N, C-alpha and C positions, 0 to 999 in steps of 0.2 A: 197355465201360469208361466211356462218356459218362454214362449214367444213374447208375452207381455214383459217379463223381466229383461229379456234381451233388448227389446225396443227401448225400455226406460234407460238401460245402461248405455246403449249406443247414443241415445239422445243426449245424455249428460256428457259423454265423452266428446261428441262433436260440438258441444257448446263451447269448448276451449279452442276450437280449430282456428277461428279468425284471429283471436288474440295471440295465439301461438305463432302464427305466421307473421303477424305484425311485429311482435317482439323479436323474432328471428331476423327480420329485415331492419330493425332499429327504427321503425316508424313511430309516430306520436300515438300515444294511447291515452284514453280517458282515465284519469286516476280513480274515479269512482268505480267504473266497470272493471278496472284491473284489480282493485281491492276486493270487489265481490267475487271475481274469478279466483283469486288467491284463497279466499275463504272456502269456496266450493272445492277447490283442489285439495286443501287440507282435510276437508270432511269427505273426500271421495271414498276412502275405505269404509267409513260408516254407511255411506249410501249403498255400496256394494253389499255390505253385511245385511243391511235392511232388506234389500231385494231378495237376497238368498234366504234369509230367515223367514220372510213372509211366504215365499214360494214353498219352502219345506213345511212350515207349520200349518199352512192351509191344506196341505195334503192329508192331514190327520182325519178331519171329519169327512173329507171326500172319499178317502180309501175305506174307512170303516163303513160309510154309507153304501159304497159299492159292494163290499163283502156281505152286508146285510141283505142286499137284493139278490145275491147269488146263493148264499148258504142259509138254509133254514133247518133247525134253529142255529143261530150264531154262537160259537163257543165263547162263553163269558170271559175266558182268559185273554181273548183277543182285544177286549175293550180296554185293558190296561197294558197288555204286552205291546201292541202296535204303537200306541202313543209314545211309550217310553223309547221304543226303537227309533221312531221318527225323530224324537227329541235328541237322542244320542247322535244319529246321523246328521241331523240338521245343525247341531252345535259344531261338529267337526267341519262341516262344509262352510259354516259362517266364519269360523276361525281361520281356515285356510284362505277363504276369499278375502278377508280383511288383510292378512299378512301379504298375500300375493299382490293385491292392488296397491298396498303401501310401498312394497318394493318396486313395482313397476312405475308408480308415479315419482318416487324418489330418483329413479334412473332416467326417465324420459322427460318429465314435465317440470320438476322442481328446478333444475339448472337454468331453465328459460324464464320461468315466472318469478324466481327469486334470485336473479343474477346479482343484484346489487343491494338487496335488503335481507334482513333476517326474518326467517319464517316464523320464529317463535314470538316476534313482536307484532304479529298480525292480530288486530283486535277481534273479539267475539269468536274465538275458536275453542274447540274442545278436542284434546288429543288424549291418546291412551298412554298412561304412565307406565313406568317400568314395572311397578307392582301389578298393574292390570295385565301387562303382557305375560308376566310369570304365572298369574292365575289362569289365563286363557291357555297357555302352553301346558300347564299341569292338568287341567281338565280335559283338554283335547288329546293329549298324548298318553295319559295314564288312566284317568277316571272313566272316560268314554269307552276305551277298549275293554276295560275290566267289566264295566256295566253290560257291554254286549255279550261277554262270555257268561256272566251271571244270568242274563235273560235266557240263554240256551237251556238252562236247568229247568226253567218254568215254561218253556215253549211247548205247544202241543206236539206230541210225538207223531212222526210220520214214518211208516216202514220203508218208504222209498228213499229216505235220506239217512246216511250214516252220520249220527250225531257227533261222533268222535272226530271224524275228518272235517266235518263242518265247523267244529270248534277250532281245529287247527287252522282252517282257512280264515275264520274271523280273527283269530289271534295274529296270523301273518299280516292281514290287512291292517290291523291296529298297530303293529310294529312298524309297517311301512309308513303309515300316516304320522306316527310319532317321530320317526327319523326325518321325514320331510318337514314337519313342524320345527324340529330342532335346527335344521339347516336354515330355515327362514329366520328363526329367532337369532341364530348366530350372525346372520347377515345384518339384521336390524339392530342388534344390541352389541355384539362383540366388535364389529368394525369400528364404530366411534370410540369404543374404549381402547382399542389398539392404536387408533390415531392419537388419542390423548396421551396414552402411555409413551408412544414414540416421541411426541413433542416434549413431554416432561423429561424424558431421558436426554434429549438434545439440549434443553435449557439447563439441566443440571451439569452438563459438560461445558457450558459456556457458549453454546451455539444458539444465538437468538434469531437466526434466519429461518424461523418456522412460520408457516402461514396456514391457519385453520379457518380462514374466512369462508372458503368455498364449502368446506365440510360442515361448518356451523350454520351457514345460510340455508342449507337444504334440509334442515331438520326442524320441524315445528314443536317438537317435544322437549323434555328436559335435557336431552343430549345436545340439541342445537344450542340451547342456552349455555350449557356447560362449555362446549367447544368455543362459542363466540366470546364468552367471558375470559376463557383462558387465552384466546388470541389477543383480546384487549389488554390483558395483563402483560403478555410478551411485548406488545407495542409500547406499553409504558416503560418496560425495562429497557427497550431499545432507546427510547428517548432519554432516559436517565443515563444510560451508558454514553450516549452521544454528548450529553451535557457534561458529564464527568471528563470525557476525553478533551472536549473543547476548552473547558475551564482549566484542566490540568496543563494544557499546552501554554497557558499564559502565566500561571503562578507556580507551576511545577506539579507533577503527579502526586508526590507525597503530600504537599501542602493541600492540594485539592481534596485528597482522600480524608485528611484530618478535618478540613472545613465541613465536608459533607457528612462525616461521621459525628461531628459535634454541632450540627445545625441547631441553633436555638429557636428557630422559627421567627415569628414576628416580635417576640418579647425583647430580644437582644441581651447581651452580656457586657460587663465592664472588664476590660483587659488593659494591662500596661504593655504597650508595644513601642517599638523603635522603628522609625521611618528614616530612610536615607534617600535624599534627593540627589540625583546625579545629572548634571547638565552635559549631555553627550557632545553637543557642539563645542562647548568650551573645552571639554576634555580633549577633543580632537585638535583644537587649535593649540592648546598647551603642549600636546604631544608633538605637533609640528614645530613649535618654538624650541622645544628641547632638542629635537633632531637637528634643527638648523644651527643651534648654538654649538652642538657637538661637532658639526661639520666645520663651523668657523674655527673652533679651537684646534681641530686637527690641521686646518690649513695654516694657522699661525705656527 
């Protein structure tokens, strides 16, 4: 199963090679093939998890069958102990494969394939939600190691193995996998939250020069949508601030703020106003006549 899984994985990875180089060069790409490649790229972690899961879970009947051919009679406890052990190990491997492939694709492939578009707006995709990530992390980092330790209580005893030290070894491996899973989860979940928090702090201080387009475009899940929508909101605030400053330079900043604060929309309001029209050319001519008359009076 291992060579078959490696072959299928390499085949899927090399299917992105031609489009990757063409996008890096800026060459023309067929939109349909590009959309299909983007969907395959978003579903790449699921593909890796499927290969890993099938390879692990097919080992259950093969391994039990091999033991049945070697040992006669077969200990009945192995019929339920080994499948549970393989399921625990397989679930940990599937979870780590999913998170590792997701991290690697976000780092190396997403910036090229989703350079100018939002990944979350790709049609016909299925992504893992934040709730799903939390469940996978909890099962992989806590439930699976605890289940491994509980299985040691029901495992067939062997005089050649010290059960206490073996339990310590299993517990240490479980802690190591839990820490590794936590690091991957912090990279996948905490990083976009930190980016969003930093942008929100900048906007609260009046700094609208924040740009989250690159961060939002590279995430097909709810984090990508959240980052992209926040960036769109900041763009709207920049446009409104530009309009307020431009409008205020003609009618005065205070008047512009009052008009924008009391905007009635399309309905309109009735107001009593006073309008003063000033002919600037005539005013200049009158000023010139006054100055000339004063000079004439002084000469007389």
